[in-house]
C-alpha positions as CSV (number, residue, x, y, z in Angstrom):
1,M,-0.2,0.0,-0.1
2,E,1.4,3.4,-0.9
3,Q,1.7,6.2,1.6
4,P,-1.2,8.7,1.3
5,S,-0.7,12.3,0.1
6,A,-1.4,14.3,3.0
7,G,-3.7,17.3,2.7
8,T,-5.6,16.3,-0.3
9,S,-8.8,17.2,1.6
10,D,-9.2,19.1,5.0
11,A,-12.7,17.3,5.2
12,Q,-12.4,14.9,8.0
13,R,-14.7,12.4,10.0
14,I,-15.1,9.9,12.6
15,R,-17.0,6.7,12.0
16,M,-16.8,3.0,13.2
17,A,-14.5,0.7,11.2
18,T,-15.7,-1.8,8.9
19,A,-14.6,-5.3,7.9
20,E,-13.1,-3.5,4.5
21,D,-10.9,-1.3,6.6
22,G,-8.5,-4.1,7.6
23,A,-5.7,-3.5,5.2
24,R,-5.7,0.2,5.4
25,L,-5.8,0.2,9.3
26,A,-2.8,-2.3,9.3
27,W,-0.6,0.3,7.1
28,V,-1.7,3.1,9.2
29,H,-0.9,1.3,12.6
30,I,2.6,0.5,11.4
31,R,3.2,3.8,9.7
32,A,2.1,5.8,12.7
33,W,4.4,3.6,15.0
34,Q,7.2,4.5,12.7
35,Q,6.2,8.1,12.9
36,A,5.5,8.5,16.6
37,Y,8.2,6.5,18.0
38,A,11.3,7.6,15.8
39,G,14.0,8.4,18.1
40,Q,12.4,6.5,21.0
41,L,12.7,2.9,19.5
42,P,15.5,1.5,17.7
43,D,15.6,2.6,13.8
44,A,16.1,-1.0,12.7
45,Y,13.1,-2.2,14.5
46,L,10.9,0.7,13.1
47,D,12.3,0.2,9.5
48,G,11.4,-3.5,9.6
49,L,7.8,-3.2,10.7
50,M,6.7,-2.9,7.0
51,G,7.9,-6.2,6.6
52,G,5.3,-7.7,8.7
53,L,2.4,-5.9,7.1
54,D,0.7,-8.9,5.7
55,Q,0.6,-10.5,9.3
56,R,-0.6,-7.1,10.6
57,V,-3.2,-7.0,7.9
58,A,-4.5,-10.7,9.1
59,R,-4.5,-9.5,12.7
60,W,-6.5,-6.3,11.9
61,Q,-9.1,-8.7,9.9
62,E,-9.3,-10.8,13.0
63,W,-9.9,-7.9,15.2
64,L,-12.5,-6.6,13.0
65,V,-14.7,-9.7,13.3
66,S,-15.6,-8.8,16.9
67,N,-14.3,-5.2,17.4
68,R,-15.2,-2.2,15.8
69,P,-12.6,0.7,16.4
70,L,-13.1,4.1,15.5
71,V,-11.3,5.6,12.5
72,A,-10.7,9.1,11.5
73,E,-10.9,9.7,7.7
74,A,-9.6,12.5,5.5
75,G,-11.2,12.9,2.1
76,A,-9.3,11.0,-0.6
77,D,-6.7,9.7,1.9
78,G,-9.2,7.6,3.4
79,V,-8.5,6.0,7.0
80,I,-5.6,8.2,8.8
81,G,-6.1,7.2,12.3
82,F,-7.7,5.0,14.6
83,A,-8.9,4.5,18.3
84,F,-9.3,1.0,19.7
85,W,-10.7,0.2,23.4
86,G,-12.3,-2.0,25.4
87,G,-12.5,-3.2,28.9
88,S,-9.5,-2.7,30.8
89,L,-7.0,-5.6,30.6
90,D,-5.0,-4.7,33.8
91,E,-5.4,-6.9,36.7
92,G,-7.6,-5.7,39.6
93,E,-9.6,-3.1,37.5
94,A,-13.4,-2.7,38.0
95,P,-15.6,-3.8,35.4
96,T,-16.5,-0.1,35.2
97,T,-13.0,0.7,33.7
98,A,-12.3,0.7,29.9
99,Q,-8.9,0.7,28.5
100,L,-7.9,2.6,25.5
101,W,-5.9,0.0,23.6
102,A,-4.5,2.2,20.9
103,I,-4.9,5.7,19.4
104,Y,-2.7,6.5,16.2
105,L,-2.9,9.1,13.7
106,L,-0.5,9.5,10.7
107,A,1.8,12.6,11.5
108,E,0.8,14.3,8.4
109,Y,-2.5,15.1,10.3
110,W,-1.0,16.0,13.8
111,G,-1.9,19.4,15.3
112,R,-5.2,19.6,13.1
113,G,-7.5,18.5,15.8
114,V,-8.1,15.2,14.3
115,G,-6.4,13.4,17.2
116,R,-8.7,15.5,19.7
117,S,-11.9,14.5,17.8
118,L,-10.9,10.8,17.9
119,M,-10.1,11.0,21.4
120,E,-13.4,12.6,22.3
121,A,-15.3,10.0,20.2
122,A,-13.5,7.3,21.9
123,A,-14.3,8.7,25.4
124,S,-17.8,9.3,24.4
125,S,-18.2,5.8,23.1
126,M,-16.8,4.3,26.5
127,R,-19.4,6.3,28.3
128,E,-22.1,5.3,26.1
129,A,-21.2,1.6,26.8
130,G,-21.4,2.4,30.5
131,Y,-17.8,2.9,31.4
132,Q,-17.2,5.2,34.2
133,E,-13.3,5.4,33.9
134,A,-10.6,4.5,31.5
135,N,-6.8,3.9,31.3
136,L,-4.1,3.7,28.9
137,W,-0.6,2.9,28.7
138,V,1.9,5.1,26.8
139,L,5.7,5.0,26.3
140,D,7.3,7.0,29.1
141,S,9.6,8.6,26.7
142,N,6.6,9.7,24.4
143,V,6.5,13.3,25.6
144,R,4.3,14.5,22.7
145,A,1.6,11.8,23.5
146,R,1.8,12.3,27.2
147,R,1.0,16.1,26.5
148,F,-1.7,15.1,24.3
149,Y,-3.4,13.0,27.1
150,E,-3.0,15.4,29.8
151,A,-4.5,18.1,27.5
152,A,-7.5,15.8,27.2
153,G,-7.8,15.4,31.0
154,W,-5.8,12.3,31.5
155,T,-3.3,11.7,34.5
156,A,-0.6,9.5,35.1
157,D,-1.7,7.3,38.1
158,G,1.9,5.9,39.0
159,A,1.7,2.7,37.5
160,A,4.8,1.5,35.1
161,K,5.5,-1.4,33.2
162,V,8.2,-2.8,31.0
163,E,7.0,-5.0,28.1
164,D,9.2,-7.0,25.4
165,H,7.9,-6.3,21.9
166,D,9.7,-8.4,19.3
167,G,12.9,-8.0,21.4
168,V,12.5,-4.3,22.0
169,E,11.9,-3.1,25.5
170,L,8.8,-0.9,26.1
171,R,8.8,1.1,29.1
172,E,5.4,2.4,29.7
173,V,3.4,4.4,32.2
174,R,-0.3,4.3,32.8
175,Y,-2.8,7.3,32.6
176,R,-6.5,7.6,33.7
177,V,-9.3,9.5,33.3
178,R,-12.9,9.7,34.8
179,L,-15.6,9.3,32.1
180,A,-18.7,10.0,34.1
């Protein structure tokens, strides 16, 4: 899949993903990782992600069978970002706590309000599903994302973890927000 031409249209919308979005979501997922984590994760690791595109497409197609993340679209560019959430996966969390599993947006669209709209739509969807609180995990080194979450009302709750992602160590901190 080719890289989109950014800015072909400023018309943006948020919608539920469909089964037909799988391939584009996989590409956006990888490309957004490469953009968001440049300088934070090893270049060789980020450069190699597109080599796993077929596997990522298959994973997205599986996820879309039972989940419908929100996607951000921009005119002719199609899907440019997504927010994926569900019940919290963290041990000991109340059943009324959701978790924002992922929110990614192509860098060409940063600073245009698309991420904020996507975050607001995700929070609204969580509230509508009956959740009272939400959490998320973010790389501790991802200052840009942490500022974004803080501007949306999320606060670090002191929890931290280290995960191995295909041989790359990810140091993460948890953020939390009241939805009610």
